[in-house]
Residue frames as qw, qx, qy, qz and C-alpha x, y, z in Angstrom:
[[0.378, -0.716, -0.017, -0.587, -2.52, 11.70, -11.91],
 [0.348, 0.157, -0.772, 0.508, -1.01, 11.38, -8.50],
 [0.616, -0.574, -0.272, -0.467, -3.22, 10.63, -5.49],
 [0.233, 0.356, -0.710, 0.561, -2.20, 10.64, -1.81],
 [0.712, -0.549, -0.365, -0.244, -3.49, 9.03, 1.38],
 [0.026, -0.608, 0.583, -0.539, -2.35, 9.41, 4.96],
 [0.767, -0.241, -0.594, 0.025, -1.92, 6.68, 7.56],
 [0.312, -0.688, 0.387, -0.528, -2.08, 7.49, 11.22],
 [0.790, -0.061, -0.605, 0.083, -0.57, 4.86, 13.54],
 [0.438, -0.696, 0.336, -0.460, -0.58, 4.69, 17.26],
 [0.753, 0.053, -0.637, 0.157, 1.54, 2.14, 19.02],
 [0.545, -0.723, 0.160, -0.392, 1.02, 1.70, 22.80],
 [0.433, 0.387, -0.767, 0.272, 3.94, 0.29, 24.62],
 [0.672, -0.356, -0.637, 0.123, 3.67, -2.00, 27.63],
 [0.466, -0.575, -0.289, 0.608, 5.44, 0.73, 29.58],
 [0.253, 0.955, 0.153, 0.021, 5.24, 4.47, 28.85],
 [0.348, -0.785, 0.367, 0.357, 9.10, 4.86, 29.53],
 [0.814, 0.379, 0.298, 0.324, 10.17, 4.55, 25.82],
 [0.427, -0.466, 0.150, 0.760, 13.31, 6.43, 24.92],
 [0.390, 0.818, 0.160, -0.390, 12.97, 9.31, 22.51],
 [0.293, -0.360, 0.694, 0.551, 14.66, 7.84, 19.50],
 [0.679, 0.488, 0.055, -0.546, 13.59, 7.24, 15.93],
 [0.056, 0.364, -0.882, -0.294, 14.64, 3.92, 14.69],
 [0.445, 0.306, 0.786, -0.301, 11.09, 2.62, 14.25],
 [0.312, 0.386, -0.340, -0.799, 9.57, 2.36, 10.82],
 [0.807, 0.253, 0.323, -0.424, 7.54, 0.37, 8.36],
 [0.023, -0.254, 0.820, 0.512, 8.08, -2.28, 5.76],
 [0.673, 0.291, 0.148, -0.664, 5.33, -3.51, 3.40],
 [0.839, 0.149, 0.522, 0.029, 6.61, -6.71, 1.79],
 [0.597, 0.406, 0.358, 0.592, 7.79, -4.68, -1.23],
 [0.199, -0.333, -0.085, 0.918, 8.87, -0.99, -1.63],
 [0.388, 0.316, -0.166, -0.850, 6.24, -0.43, -4.40],
 [0.520, 0.246, 0.815, -0.066, 3.41, -2.32, -6.10],
 [0.210, 0.221, -0.493, -0.815, 2.32, -2.40, -9.69],
 [0.428, 0.344, 0.770, -0.325, -1.34, -3.26, -10.48],
 [0.026, 0.273, 0.665, 0.695, -3.66, -3.44, -13.48],
 [0.358, -0.252, -0.050, -0.898, -6.98, -1.51, -13.37],
 [0.753, -0.318, -0.013, -0.576, -9.37, -2.74, -10.70],
 [0.763, 0.060, -0.609, 0.207, -6.90, -5.42, -9.50],
 [0.572, -0.774, 0.102, -0.251, -6.41, -5.93, -5.78],
 [0.586, 0.341, -0.619, 0.396, -3.26, -6.67, -3.69],
 [0.727, -0.663, -0.178, -0.007, -2.82, -7.60, -0.04],
 [0.344, 0.664, -0.399, 0.531, -0.10, -5.53, 1.58],
 [0.704, -0.437, -0.462, 0.317, 1.38, -6.65, 4.90],
 [0.037, -0.877, 0.132, -0.461, 1.91, -3.88, 7.37],
 [0.851, -0.189, -0.323, 0.370, 4.96, -4.50, 9.45],
 [0.221, -0.956, 0.144, -0.128, 6.55, -2.39, 12.14],
 [0.806, 0.294, -0.311, 0.409, 10.40, -2.50, 12.18],
 [0.491, -0.860, 0.137, 0.032, 12.54, -1.86, 15.25],
 [0.759, 0.455, -0.242, 0.397, 16.30, -1.33, 14.55],
 [0.289, 0.517, -0.442, 0.673, 19.40, -0.62, 16.52],
 [0.022, 0.085, -0.719, 0.690, 18.77, 0.31, 20.19],
 [0.595, -0.041, 0.093, -0.797, 15.02, 0.43, 19.67],
 [0.767, 0.034, -0.602, -0.219, 15.04, -3.33, 18.95],
 [0.431, 0.054, -0.746, 0.505, 16.74, -3.88, 22.26],
 [0.201, -0.067, 0.403, -0.890, 14.45, -1.58, 24.05],
 [0.687, -0.077, -0.381, -0.614, 11.40, -3.34, 22.60],
 [0.714, -0.102, -0.683, 0.117, 12.51, -6.45, 24.54],
 [0.296, 0.023, -0.578, 0.760, 13.61, -4.52, 27.64],
 [0.326, -0.079, 0.158, -0.929, 10.36, -2.49, 27.87],
 [0.452, 0.174, 0.788, -0.380, 8.17, -5.69, 27.56],
 [0.228, 0.267, 0.822, 0.449, 6.90, -5.25, 24.02],
 [0.271, -0.188, -0.273, -0.904, 3.70, -3.78, 22.53],
 [0.260, 0.237, 0.777, -0.523, 0.39, -3.90, 24.42],
 [0.488, 0.650, 0.552, -0.185, -1.65, -2.55, 21.59],
 [0.246, -0.175, 0.431, 0.850, -1.49, -0.88, 18.17],
 [0.414, 0.699, 0.496, -0.307, -3.91, 1.11, 16.06],
 [0.285, -0.063, 0.581, 0.760, -3.74, 1.89, 12.38],
 [0.395, 0.714, 0.444, -0.371, -5.97, 4.29, 10.31],
 [0.349, 0.046, 0.559, 0.750, -5.75, 4.83, 6.60],
 [0.214, 0.729, 0.458, -0.462, -7.55, 7.90, 5.51],
 [0.504, 0.507, 0.420, 0.558, -8.10, 9.44, 2.08],
 [0.229, -0.672, -0.140, 0.690, -6.77, 13.09, 2.14],
 [0.003, -0.281, 0.441, 0.852, -7.32, 13.98, -1.50],
 [0.663, 0.314, 0.047, -0.678, -10.22, 14.17, -3.91],
 [0.712, 0.025, 0.700, 0.053, -11.06, 10.73, -5.24],
 [0.407, 0.583, -0.414, -0.568, -10.34, 10.01, -8.82],
 [0.942, 0.191, -0.027, -0.274, -10.77, 7.05, -11.21],
 [0.669, 0.477, -0.524, 0.227, -7.02, 6.21, -11.11],
 [0.291, -0.626, 0.533, -0.489, -6.69, 6.12, -7.30],
 [0.573, -0.025, -0.811, 0.117, -5.71, 2.92, -5.41],
 [0.487, -0.533, 0.198, -0.663, -7.89, 2.79, -2.26],
 [0.010, -0.164, 0.928, -0.335, -7.92, 0.58, 0.80],
 [0.618, -0.205, -0.454, -0.608, -10.88, -1.71, 1.02],
 [0.862, -0.441, -0.229, -0.098, -10.28, -4.07, 3.97],
 [0.072, 0.637, -0.655, 0.401, -7.81, -4.35, 6.89],
 [0.887, -0.221, -0.396, -0.083, -7.24, -7.66, 8.74],
 [0.399, -0.788, 0.404, -0.237, -5.71, -7.53, 12.27],
 [0.493, 0.323, -0.787, 0.181, -2.92, -9.83, 13.43],
 [0.757, -0.455, 0.011, -0.469, -4.94, -11.79, 15.99],
 [0.882, 0.019, -0.410, 0.234, -2.14, -14.37, 16.46],
 [0.449, 0.123, -0.410, 0.785, 0.09, -11.88, 18.29],
 [0.260, -0.165, 0.220, -0.926, -2.60, -9.32, 19.44],
 [0.427, -0.163, -0.875, -0.157, -4.65, -12.05, 21.09],
 [0.232, -0.053, 0.508, -0.827, -6.82, -10.37, 23.74],
 [0.020, -0.280, -0.946, -0.160, -9.79, -12.79, 24.00],
 [0.029, 0.712, 0.641, -0.287, -12.35, -10.29, 25.29],
 [0.097, 0.809, -0.027, -0.579, -11.17, -6.98, 23.96],
 [0.721, 0.286, 0.519, 0.359, -11.21, -8.08, 20.30],
 [0.308, 0.008, 0.314, 0.898, -9.86, -5.83, 17.50],
 [0.272, 0.748, 0.325, -0.510, -11.91, -2.66, 16.81],
 [0.468, 0.247, 0.588, 0.611, -12.40, -2.14, 13.13],
 [0.164, 0.638, 0.104, -0.745, -13.02, 1.10, 11.41],
 [0.476, 0.456, -0.406, -0.633, -14.89, 0.97, 8.09],
 [0.402, -0.113, 0.374, 0.828, -14.12, -0.11, 5.54],
 [0.350, 0.817, 0.347, -0.299, -15.36, 2.82, 3.44],
 [0.669, 0.643, 0.106, 0.359, -14.11, 4.43, 0.22],
 [0.189, 0.843, -0.226, 0.450, -12.21, 6.99, 2.21],
 [0.266, -0.628, 0.590, -0.433, -11.21, 5.33, 5.50],
 [0.900, -0.096, -0.419, -0.070, -10.19, 1.97, 7.01],
 [0.049, 0.620, -0.613, 0.487, -8.54, 1.13, 10.25],
 [0.810, -0.284, -0.511, 0.033, -8.12, -1.13, 13.33],
 [0.230, -0.673, 0.515, -0.478, -7.18, -1.11, 16.97],
 [0.871, -0.020, -0.491, -0.014, -5.81, -4.43, 18.29],
 [0.420, -0.725, 0.385, -0.386, -4.75, -5.52, 21.69],
 [0.461, 0.263, -0.835, 0.148, -2.50, -8.07, 23.30],
 [0.677, -0.495, -0.537, -0.093, -3.88, -10.42, 25.99],
 [0.218, -0.779, 0.265, -0.525, -3.65, -8.40, 29.26],
 [0.856, -0.472, 0.171, -0.127, -3.00, -11.51, 31.23],
 [0.850, 0.328, -0.172, 0.374, 0.38, -12.13, 29.46],
 [0.631, -0.582, -0.023, 0.512, 3.50, -11.41, 31.28],
 [0.302, -0.313, 0.358, 0.826, 4.92, -9.71, 28.21],
 [0.503, 0.650, 0.072, -0.566, 3.52, -7.69, 25.31],
 [0.859, 0.480, 0.155, 0.087, 4.07, -8.44, 21.64],
 [0.413, -0.680, 0.401, 0.455, 7.90, -8.62, 20.97],
 [0.621, 0.677, -0.240, -0.314, 7.80, -9.73, 17.38],
 [0.957, 0.104, 0.130, 0.238, 10.49, -11.80, 15.53],
 [0.324, -0.672, 0.389, 0.541, 14.11, -11.15, 15.05],
 [0.735, 0.639, 0.215, -0.078, 14.54, -10.44, 11.42],
 [0.615, 0.622, -0.205, 0.439, 18.17, -9.58, 11.22],
 [0.578, -0.107, -0.410, 0.698, 21.20, -8.43, 13.30],
 [0.114, -0.240, -0.326, 0.907, 19.77, -5.84, 15.66],
 [0.359, -0.037, -0.299, -0.883, 16.35, -5.75, 14.16],
 [0.196, 0.293, 0.895, -0.272, 12.98, -7.05, 15.23],
 [0.276, -0.113, -0.458, -0.837, 9.63, -6.87, 13.29],
 [0.287, 0.297, 0.762, -0.499, 5.99, -6.98, 14.40],
 [0.045, -0.268, -0.703, -0.658, 3.26, -7.59, 11.88],
 [0.251, 0.145, 0.383, -0.877, 0.28, -5.39, 12.57],
 [0.632, 0.433, 0.532, -0.361, -2.05, -6.82, 9.94],
 [0.366, 0.144, 0.682, 0.616, -2.81, -6.91, 6.24],
 [0.321, 0.608, 0.188, -0.701, -4.44, -4.17, 4.14],
 [0.499, 0.347, 0.700, 0.376, -6.04, -4.92, 0.81],
 [0.095, 0.554, -0.094, -0.822, -5.84, -2.15, -1.71],
 [0.590, 0.508, 0.612, 0.138, -7.82, -2.02, -5.02],
 [0.249, -0.108, 0.361, 0.892, -6.63, -0.16, -8.16],
 [0.369, 0.538, 0.182, -0.735, -8.82, 2.39, -9.91],
 [0.763, 0.497, 0.408, -0.069, -10.31, 2.01, -13.36],
 [0.514, 0.843, -0.104, 0.118, -7.56, 4.09, -15.07],
 [0.758, 0.104, -0.235, 0.599, -3.77, 3.96, -15.10],
 [0.126, -0.888, 0.122, -0.426, -2.13, 6.31, -12.59],
 [0.525, 0.169, -0.634, 0.542, -0.17, 6.52, -9.38],
 [0.541, -0.753, -0.182, -0.329, -1.08, 6.63, -5.81],
 [0.355, 0.367, -0.624, 0.591, 1.24, 7.42, -2.88],
 [0.687, -0.615, -0.359, -0.146, 0.30, 6.26, 0.60],
 [0.194, 0.584, -0.494, 0.615, 2.10, 8.07, 3.40],
 [0.736, -0.409, -0.529, 0.107, 2.39, 6.12, 6.64],
 [0.522, -0.658, -0.309, 0.446, 2.43, 8.27, 9.91],
 [0.321, 0.655, 0.101, 0.676, 2.80, 11.57, 8.14],
 [0.291, -0.017, -0.452, 0.843, 4.11, 14.23, 10.66],
 [0.242, -0.227, -0.036, -0.943, 0.98, 16.32, 10.29],
 [0.765, -0.264, -0.201, -0.552, -1.32, 13.67, 11.49],
 [0.522, 0.176, -0.804, 0.226, 0.96, 11.27, 13.34],
 [0.723, -0.594, -0.141, -0.323, -0.39, 9.63, 16.38],
 [0.847, -0.437, 0.115, 0.281, 3.10, 8.43, 17.44],
 [0.227, 0.931, -0.278, -0.062, 6.08, 10.67, 16.80],
 [0.553, -0.526, 0.632, 0.136, 8.41, 7.82, 17.56],
 [0.749, 0.285, 0.574, 0.169, 7.61, 6.17, 14.20],
 [0.180, -0.368, 0.411, 0.815, 9.43, 7.41, 11.12],
 [0.606, 0.562, 0.090, -0.556, 7.25, 8.57, 8.20],
 [0.321, -0.167, 0.823, 0.438, 7.47, 6.28, 5.18],
 [0.593, 0.408, -0.069, -0.691, 5.57, 6.03, 1.80],
 [0.536, 0.105, 0.827, 0.137, 4.32, 3.16, -0.25],
 [0.322, 0.422, -0.311, -0.788, 3.67, 3.78, -4.06],
 [0.611, 0.320, 0.721, -0.072, 1.10, 2.04, -6.22],
 [0.140, 0.388, -0.464, -0.784, 1.27, 2.30, -10.00],
 [0.691, 0.380, 0.570, -0.230, -1.65, 1.18, -12.09],
 [0.058, -0.366, 0.667, 0.646, -0.60, 0.16, -15.63],
 [0.671, 0.264, -0.222, -0.657, -2.70, -0.82, -18.59],
 [0.896, -0.023, 0.424, -0.131, -3.70, -4.41, -19.19],
 [0.340, -0.338, 0.711, 0.515, -1.14, -6.24, -21.38],
 [0.420, 0.409, 0.779, 0.220, -4.00, -7.13, -23.79],
 [0.190, 0.918, 0.243, -0.248, -5.06, -3.56, -24.23],
 [0.145, -0.736, 0.449, 0.486, -1.44, -2.69, -25.28],
 [0.411, -0.017, 0.827, 0.384, -1.32, -5.60, -27.73],
 [0.351, 0.673, 0.649, 0.057, -4.64, -4.67, -29.25],
 [0.051, 0.916, -0.042, -0.395, -3.51, -1.05, -29.56],
 [0.257, -0.517, 0.651, 0.493, -0.34, -2.16, -31.31],
 [0.393, 0.269, 0.843, 0.252, -2.32, -4.43, -33.69],
 [0.275, 0.843, 0.442, -0.135, -4.70, -1.65, -34.59],
 [0.079, -0.845, 0.272, 0.454, -1.75, 0.69, -35.23],
 [0.331, -0.246, 0.796, 0.444, -0.16, -1.84, -37.54],
 [0.384, 0.505, 0.762, 0.131, -3.44, -2.50, -39.29],
 [0.180, 0.918, 0.217, -0.277, -3.97, 1.20, -39.90],
 [0.154, -0.659, 0.532, 0.509, -0.48, 1.73, -41.16],
 [0.369, 0.027, 0.860, 0.351, -0.91, -1.32, -43.55],
 [0.340, 0.710, 0.616, -0.017, -4.24, 0.00, -44.82],
 [0.040, 0.906, -0.039, -0.419, -2.78, 3.41, -45.34],
 [0.248, -0.487, 0.678, 0.491, 0.13, 2.06, -47.28],
 [0.398, 0.303, 0.841, 0.207, -2.15, -0.17, -49.36],
 [0.273, 0.858, 0.410, -0.145, -4.46, 2.72, -50.22],
 [0.108, -0.797, 0.312, 0.506, -1.37, 4.90, -51.11],
 [0.341, -0.219, 0.807, 0.431, -0.17, 2.26, -53.57],
 [0.366, 0.530, 0.758, 0.099, -3.52, 1.80, -55.08],
 [0.189, 0.912, 0.188, -0.312, -3.96, 5.54, -55.72],
 [0.168, -0.615, 0.559, 0.531, -0.44, 5.70, -57.36],
 [0.379, 0.092, 0.860, 0.329, -1.39, 2.86, -59.70],
 [0.324, 0.747, 0.576, -0.073, -4.58, 4.64, -60.72],
 [0.069, 0.895, -0.115, -0.425, -2.74, 7.88, -61.51],
 [0.216, -0.468, 0.700, 0.494, -0.31, 5.96, -63.71],
 [0.548, 0.351, 0.756, 0.064, -2.96, 4.20, -65.76],
 [0.131, 0.065, 0.491, 0.859, -3.27, 5.53, -69.43],
 [0.409, 0.262, 0.233, -0.843, -6.33, 7.65, -70.12],
 [0.725, 0.242, -0.268, -0.587, -9.16, 5.59, -71.57],
 [0.340, 0.204, -0.917, 0.045, -7.62, 2.21, -70.42]]
């Protein structure tokens, strides 16, 4: 069963004069995650600026604040992977008085709004991660797998609920697979049943071949 969640993200620039381009997106440490039932995983939420947007991030002074909201948009099911905690990046978004505002966590929603120190000369400019690319870590989200195997797709900044049209939509997929031990046990049981059936069949054939009265 597939399950979807939507993430709304608002990034406030230090200056409002941000060019209307779309070279801003997300990365998550991995393109997809595989979990066992009820296992948890910490996923980094990273904002990527590429090409001219990476240059503009520096020219415009960086980010002053960022807000993230993960909301469940489908009926909950036993195989869904759900967010349970979100931890802000207080190293870069370091406003001492206006501390991060946290939403939840609840089974259906988790979020944060974090701020850079307003006394800084510049906002958060992130790190250079490649030629013409800069990244800013917004925080970490912990997801927990459901009790049953299945797949969950999380859509980040979906156009229908996007708080910032400059950020490209992207998805992250979680696949919940059975525990290795359960697969081994199933195989052992199948082999045992097959062996028992074969043994019973041979015994029946021997009985039918025995002479009458023996």
